C-alpha positions in Angstrom: 10.8 -3.9 7.1 10.8 -1.4 4.3 7.6 -0.6 2.4 8.3 0.9 -1.0 6.4 3.7 -2.6 5.2 1.3 -5.3 3.6 -0.9 -2.6 1.9 2.1 -1.0 0.5 3.2 -4.4 -0.8 -0.4 -5.1 -2.6 -0.5 -1.8 -4.0 3.0 -2.3 -5.2 1.9 -5.8 -6.9 -1.2 -4.2 -8.5 1.0 -1.6 -9.6 3.5 -4.4 -7.6 6.3 -2.7 -6.0 9.2 -4.6 -2.8 10.1 -2.9 -0.3 12.8 -3.8 3.4 12.0 -4.2 4.0 13.7 -0.8 1.4 11.5 0.9 2.8 8.4 -0.7 6.3 9.2 0.5 5.1 10.0 4.0 3.0 6.8 4.2 5.9 4.7 3.0 8.0 6.0 5.9 5.2 5.7 8.5 4.2 2.2 7.4 7.8 1.0 7.4 8.2 2.4 11.0 5.1 0.6 12.1 6.2 -2.7 10.6 9.7 -2.3 12.2 8.0 -1.8 15.5 5.8 -4.9 15.1 8.9 -6.9 14.2 10.4 -5.8 17.5 7.3 -6.8 19.4 7.3 -10.2 17.7 10.7 -10.9 19.2 9.3 -10.7 22.7 8.7 -13.9 24.6 5.0 -13.8 25.6 4.6 -17.5 26.4 4.1 -16.8 30.1 1.6 -13.9 29.6 -2.0 -14.7 30.1 -4.5 -13.6 27.4 -6.2 -10.3 28.2 -9.3 -10.6 26.1 -12.7 -9.7 27.5 -14.1 -12.9 26.3 -11.9 -14.9 28.5 -12.7 -13.4 31.9 -15.5 -14.2 34.3 -17.8 -11.1 34.4 -18.6 -9.7 37.8 -22.3 -8.8 38.6 -21.4 -5.1 38.1 -19.7 -5.6 34.8 -21.0 -3.5 31.9 -21.5 -6.6 29.7 -25.1 -7.6 29.3 -26.6 -11.0 28.8 -27.7 -11.8 25.2 -31.4 -11.7 24.9 -33.4 -13.0 22.0 -35.8 -10.5 20.5 -37.6 -10.1 17.3 -35.7 -8.6 14.4 -37.0 -5.7 12.3 -39.3 -6.5 9.5 -38.1 -5.7 6.0 -40.6 -2.8 5.9 -39.3 -1.4 9.3 -35.7 -1.7 8.2 -36.3 0.2 5.0 -38.5 2.9 6.5 -35.6 5.3 7.2 -33.6 4.4 4.1 -32.8 7.4 1.8 -33.6 5.2 -1.2 -35.2 1.8 -1.3 -36.8 -0.4 -3.9 -38.0 -4.0 -4.5 -37.4 -4.6 -0.7 -33.8 -3.6 -0.8 -31.6 -0.6 0.2 -30.5 1.3 -2.9 -27.0 2.6 -2.8 -24.9 4.5 -5.4 -22.4 2.6 -7.5 -19.0 3.0 -6.0 -16.8 0.9 -8.3 -16.2 2.6 -11.6 -13.6 0.2 -13.1 
């Protein structure tokens, strides 16, 4: 699958990234290569392959996974105690969208 430079520029714009012409050209080639590889992987028959997700296996007693334990959450005051800027019970953050 071929990704055009226009598509790279559009995604960069949506991500609020400033890319040079050289970066756009390189990313178009890199992303096209990645999608070509994914297309090849999608052709493989994986119907007989068992899922390999951590969620699906029975944990041994020595596993590094821990049991979930209920505990009290932070109060609003505790959560904001280390905030660089807070007000009215909320974190204050700089505006990042200028459009």
